[in-house]
Structure formats: structure tokens, C-alpha cells
C-alpha positions in Angstrom: 57.9 -19.4 -105.7 58.1 -17.8 -102.4 58.3 -14.0 -104.3 54.7 -15.2 -105.6 53.6 -15.2 -101.9 52.8 -11.5 -101.2 51.7 -10.9 -104.9 48.6 -13.2 -104.0 48.2 -12.1 -100.9 47.6 -9.1 -102.6 45.1 -10.2 -104.9 43.1 -12.1 -102.6 42.8 -8.9 -99.9 41.6 -7.1 -103.4 39.2 -9.4 -104.2 38.5 -9.9 -100.7 37.4 -6.2 -100.4 35.5 -5.9 -103.5 33.6 -8.7 -102.4 32.3 -6.8 -99.1 31.1 -3.9 -101.1 28.9 -6.0 -102.7 27.9 -8.2 -99.6 26.7 -4.8 -98.9 24.5 -4.0 -101.5 21.1 -5.2 -101.5 19.4 -7.4 -104.7 16.7 -6.2 -105.9 14.1 -8.0 -104.4 15.2 -6.8 -100.8 14.8 -3.4 -102.6 11.5 -3.6 -103.4 10.4 -5.5 -99.8 12.0 -2.8 -97.6 11.2 0.3 -99.7 8.6 -0.2 -102.7 5.3 -0.3 -100.2 4.2 2.7 -99.7 5.9 3.2 -96.6 7.8 6.5 -96.4 11.5 7.1 -95.7 13.8 10.2 -96.2 16.2 10.8 -99.2 19.0 13.2 -98.9 20.9 14.5 -101.2 25.0 14.7 -101.4 24.2 18.8 -100.9 21.4 18.4 -97.7 18.9 19.0 -99.4 16.0 16.1 -98.3 12.7 14.8 -99.2 9.8 12.4 -98.4 9.9 9.7 -100.1 7.2 7.0 -100.9 6.9 4.6 -103.2 4.6 2.4 -103.7 3.8 -1.6 -104.5 2.3 -0.8 -108.1 5.5 0.7 -110.1 4.5 4.6 -108.7 6.8 7.4 -106.1 6.0 10.6 -105.3 8.8 12.8 -103.1 8.1 16.2 -101.7 10.6 18.4 -100.1 11.4 18.5 -96.4 12.8 21.8 -96.2 12.6 25.1 -98.7 15.5 23.3 -101.2 13.5 21.5 -103.6 10.6 20.5 -105.7 8.1 18.0 -105.0 7.3 15.4 -108.3 6.1 12.4 -109.0 7.2 9.4 -111.2 7.8 5.2 -111.6 9.7 2.9 -110.6 11.0 -1.1 -111.4 13.7 -3.0 -110.4 16.8 -4.4 -112.5 19.1 -6.6 -112.8 21.3 -4.9 -110.2 18.7 -2.5 -108.9 16.1 -0.3 -109.4 15.8 2.1 -112.1 13.4 5.7 -111.3 12.3 8.0 -114.2 10.6 11.2 -112.7 8.4 13.3 -114.7 9.7 15.2 -116.7 12.8 13.2 -116.8 14.9 10.1 -118.1 15.0 7.0 -116.4 18.3 6.6 -114.5 18.7 3.6 -112.5 20.8 2.7 -109.4 22.2 0.7 -106.9 21.5 0.6 -103.4 24.3 -0.2 -100.6 24.0 -0.3 -96.6 26.0 2.2 -95.4 25.1 2.1 -91.9 22.5 1.3 -89.6 18.8 2.0 -91.2 21.1 4.0 -93.9 21.7 3.2 -97.8 23.5 4.8 -100.2 21.8 5.3 -103.6 24.6 4.5 -106.3 24.4 5.8 -109.9 27.9 3.7 -111.2 30.3 4.9 -108.3 29.0 7.8 -107.5 26.2 8.8 -104.4 23.0 9.9 -105.6 21.6 9.7 -101.8 21.7 8.2 -99.2 17.9 7.0 -97.5 17.5 6.5 -93.9 14.4 5.4 -91.9 
């Protein structure tokens, strides 16, 4: 029985780590309340391109580049079971989760990949 104790401790540690990552994930209703209000916020891609994002309560969204890089666009958003989905004009829908990543910082994730960082 003592040989099982380290194995059980390792399983508990791994399960706890997963739970803490999930705890940082915003629920769809919280995403809507925090971001989809018509108030602009900033999004930055992993390569450093910044946009002013505005997600309206009616399901419409816009993005405007903050600098010279990036393009202006518009589209629509919906909430999903785990987060939200966007469809930019001329593109197909993509779905994301939003994870708290610091004070006034959230990581936009597609699976395990970082797509952008939102700040307010």
C-alpha cells in the first residue's frame, strides 16, 4: 500500500493543475458581460499586431488596427458552450475560450494555441 501513495499524490497534483487552469477560464456569460457590451478594448496577436476591438451586444463586432499593421474588419459573434465564436467578413467561423492571464489580461485560446491577448 505505501507504494501507491506517491502515485496517488502525483495523480492529485496533475488533477489539481488542470482544475486551476480551468478555474481561470471565463464562462460564456462572463465573457459577454465583460467584453460584449459595445465598449472597445485592445487585442494583440502573438506577433504584436494590435487592434481596437468592439463587440456589440447585438452580435456584431469590429476591429481597427492600432498601428500600421493589420486590417479593419467587421463580423459577428455568438456564445458557445465553452466560450465564444467569431465570423469575420469573408472568413469561416472560429471558436475560442478566454482564460484570465493576469490583471486586466485575458488569453484568447483556440485549443491549446494562443491566438491573442485582450487587455482593458
